[in-house]
C-alpha positions as CSV (number, residue, x, y, z in Angstrom):
1,X,61.9,120.1,68.0
2,X,62.1,123.3,70.1
3,X,62.7,123.4,74.3
4,X,61.4,126.1,76.0
5,X,62.4,126.7,78.9
6,X,61.6,130.0,81.6
7,X,61.6,131.0,85.4
8,X,58.7,133.0,87.2
9,X,60.6,135.9,85.4
10,X,60.5,135.5,82.0
11,X,56.9,132.9,82.0
12,X,54.2,135.6,80.6
13,X,56.5,135.8,76.8
14,X,57.2,132.0,77.4
15,X,53.4,131.5,77.0
16,X,53.0,133.9,74.0
17,X,55.9,131.9,73.5
18,X,54.7,128.8,72.8
19,X,51.6,130.1,71.3
20,X,54.0,132.0,68.0
21,X,55.3,128.8,67.7
22,X,51.9,126.8,67.6
23,X,50.7,129.8,65.0
24,X,54.3,129.1,63.1
25,X,53.6,124.7,63.1
26,X,57.3,124.0,65.1
27,X,57.0,121.3,67.8
28,X,58.0,122.2,70.8
29,X,58.7,120.8,74.3
30,X,58.4,123.0,77.6
31,X,60.6,122.2,80.9
32,X,59.5,125.7,83.1
33,X,58.3,127.1,85.1
34,X,54.2,126.8,84.8
35,X,53.3,130.1,86.9
36,X,54.6,133.5,87.4
37,X,56.0,131.8,90.9
38,X,59.2,132.7,91.7
39,X,61.7,130.2,90.8
40,X,65.4,129.3,90.4
41,X,66.4,129.5,86.3
42,X,69.0,127.3,86.6
43,X,66.0,124.5,86.9
44,X,65.3,124.8,84.1
45,X,68.1,125.8,81.9
46,X,70.0,122.9,82.5
47,X,66.1,121.0,81.7
48,X,65.8,122.3,78.4
49,X,69.4,122.1,77.6
50,X,69.8,118.4,78.7
51,X,67.2,118.0,76.4
52,X,68.9,119.6,73.2
53,X,72.6,118.1,74.9
54,X,71.0,114.4,73.9
55,X,69.2,115.1,70.6
56,X,65.6,114.9,72.0
57,X,65.3,118.5,71.1
58,X,66.8,120.6,67.9
59,X,66.7,124.1,69.2
60,X,66.0,126.0,72.0
61,X,63.9,129.3,73.6
62,X,65.0,130.0,77.1
63,X,63.8,133.1,78.9
64,X,64.0,135.3,81.9
65,X,64.8,138.0,83.4
66,X,67.5,139.8,81.4
67,X,68.5,135.5,79.3
68,X,71.9,136.4,80.7
69,X,71.4,133.3,84.1
70,X,69.7,130.9,81.2
71,X,72.7,131.7,78.7
72,X,75.8,130.9,81.7
73,X,73.5,127.7,82.1
74,X,72.5,126.2,79.3
75,X,76.2,126.4,77.8
76,X,77.5,124.5,80.4
77,X,75.6,121.5,78.6
78,X,78.0,120.0,75.8
79,X,76.7,120.4,71.8
80,X,74.6,123.3,73.1
81,X,75.4,127.0,72.0
82,X,74.0,129.7,73.7
83,X,73.0,133.1,73.2
84,X,71.5,136.2,74.7
85,X,70.4,138.9,72.4
86,X,69.1,141.7,73.2
87,X,68.3,142.9,69.3
88,X,67.2,141.6,66.2
89,X,70.6,142.4,64.7
90,X,72.7,140.2,67.4
91,X,70.0,137.4,66.8
92,X,70.7,137.2,63.0
93,X,74.1,137.3,63.7
94,X,74.0,134.7,66.8
95,X,73.3,132.0,63.7
96,X,75.1,133.2,61.5
97,X,78.6,133.6,62.6
98,X,78.5,131.7,66.0
99,X,75.8,128.5,65.2
100,X,73.7,129.4,68.2
101,X,71.2,126.5,69.0
102,X,69.8,128.2,71.5
103,X,68.6,131.7,72.1
104,X,68.4,133.7,76.0
105,X,66.9,137.2,76.3
106,X,65.5,138.5,78.3
107,X,61.6,139.7,79.5
108,X,62.6,142.0,81.6
109,X,64.6,144.1,78.8
110,X,62.0,143.4,76.4
111,X,58.8,144.5,74.2
112,X,57.3,141.7,73.1
113,X,56.6,142.7,70.2
114,X,61.2,143.1,70.3
115,X,61.3,139.9,71.7
116,X,58.4,138.4,68.1
117,X,60.9,140.5,66.3
118,X,64.3,138.3,68.1
119,X,62.5,135.3,68.1
120,X,61.4,135.3,64.4
121,X,65.0,136.1,62.8
122,X,65.9,133.3,64.8
123,X,64.3,131.2,63.5
124,X,64.0,131.5,60.0
125,X,68.1,132.4,59.8
126,X,70.4,130.1,58.6
127,X,73.9,129.7,60.2
128,X,76.6,130.4,56.8
129,X,79.3,128.3,57.7
130,X,82.8,129.5,56.0
131,X,85.2,130.5,57.7
132,X,82.3,130.5,61.3
133,X,82.2,126.7,60.6
134,X,86.5,126.7,62.2
135,X,85.9,129.1,65.0
136,X,82.2,127.3,65.5
137,X,84.0,123.7,65.7
138,X,86.2,124.4,68.3
139,X,83.6,125.4,70.9
140,X,83.5,121.7,72.1
141,X,87.2,121.4,71.4
142,X,89.6,121.0,74.8
143,X,92.1,121.5,72.8
144,X,91.0,124.7,71.6
145,X,91.6,126.4,75.0
């Protein structure tokens, strides 16, 4: 199950992402927002990240103006590895090297065509494991700091 979340600045792309996921037959849960009216991104990022942290959802796509705010909030939650990306290459490497389970991007920074390619790459790229597994394991370890 994919968690979707956006604030007002990412609302249009979230709605388009829902259409894309439906076409790809990927189930999702929409954590809001439900309109382009001004909202606070932490409310929706927290809701989606909690669902991932608690195992209700496996991965997520969070969208705001830049993707940065959503990623900052999402990464506060145990087990969440959110990556704010602006390119297909970054989405690919976030999956391959970081096992990112939340994709964050900004509607103000991308065209829908680029966002769609980023989403597709995030959905189809597998974690490489190997040397990256040790590093990813240190992300949520209190002894790694």
